C-alpha positions, 0 to 999 in steps of 0.5 A: 419940403413938407411942413406942419399942417396949417389951420386950413389943413385941420379945419373940419370939412363941411362934408363931414359936418353935413353927415354929422347933421344927418346923424343928429336929425335922424337920431332925433326922428328915431327918438321922437317918432317924428318920421311916418316910417320909423324904420327909415329914420333908424336907417338914416341914423345908423348909416350916417352914424356908421359913416361918422365912425368910419371917418373917425377911424381913418382920422385916428390913423392919420392923427397918430401918424402925424404925431409920429412924424408923418407931416404930409398927413395935413397936405392930404386932407386927412385931418379934415374928416372929409371922406372924399379925401381918402385914397380909396373912398370905395374901400373906406366908405362905399363898400362898408355902407353896402355891407351894412345894408346887405348883411349887417356887418361892419366891414373894415375900411382902410385907405389913408396913405401914410408915408411910413418911411418918415416914422421911426420906431416899431411901437409908433408903427404899431400904434398907428395901425391900432388907432383905427380899430380902437376908435371902433372899440370906443364907439362901441363903448359909447353906443352901449353905455346906456345898456351897461349903465342901466340908463335905458329908462325913458329911451324909446324902443326904436332908438334903443334898437338903433343903438344896439344895431350900431353897437353890433356894427362897431364890434364886428368892425373892431374884431375884423380889423384886429385880425392879424391878416395882411391888409387889415389893421391887425397885421399892421400892428404886428408887422413891424415886429416881423423879420424883413423876409417874412414881411416880403413874403407876405406883402403880395397877399395884402390886397386879398386879405379882406376878400379872404376874410369875407370868403371865410365868413361865407362858411356857415360854421365860421359865420355862426361862430363869429356872430356867437362871439359878437353876441357874447361880447354885446351881452357882456355890455348889456345888449341882448340879442333881442335888441340887435335883432329888432335893430336890424329889422328896423334898419331894413325898412324896405322889407316893411315896418316890423310889428315889434312886441313891447319889451314888457310884453 
């Protein structure tokens, strides 16, 4: 018999706390210029913060499922924020980090196993699927807050660019996750409202939905349109192309530390 999560089921994992500590320490290094290589500090900060956001994305799915009736969530360890507890750590953590390193794009993760049979009500099923990408949206709002609040006075350039690049990752992840394609959260939002016959026909394609999305993004015209939309959203939040460009340049420290022009010159 499945019981409600215990206190130990809800205790935050030391693994997550360690990742959060790396985020804080590298963020401090990027802010103060403490590191000899500012690009390496930005790399650590953005990567660690990205993993934190992935953990929170999956936690949002799990927590919403718990309050919707799936008490098995606690037993699976999803409430501890431990990325090692995910059903597919490869999809949820490793591949998203690799895609950030290689292409500067927020790959949608997705690997908490929810026992949907325990949940009643289509709205609850939709909310569970939406909870993850909504976390990315919230993360993007937080990262861009200094920009749209015009509160960048005193913020070092390196940290400013790191925040801008991190915001870009969150926006791309949110957009891709909300696409109504099988295998992505966007499809999970609309799936409960589809007929049984349609769901049955679409189900075999779910494992390939993410691959299809990235295959389509390799088409130059589609890729340009996608990032034009991302850039437009970021500009609406006060983040300019200049900020995200230099953030990505700093992030790729292995290509050499760029000589970044002063913002006022």
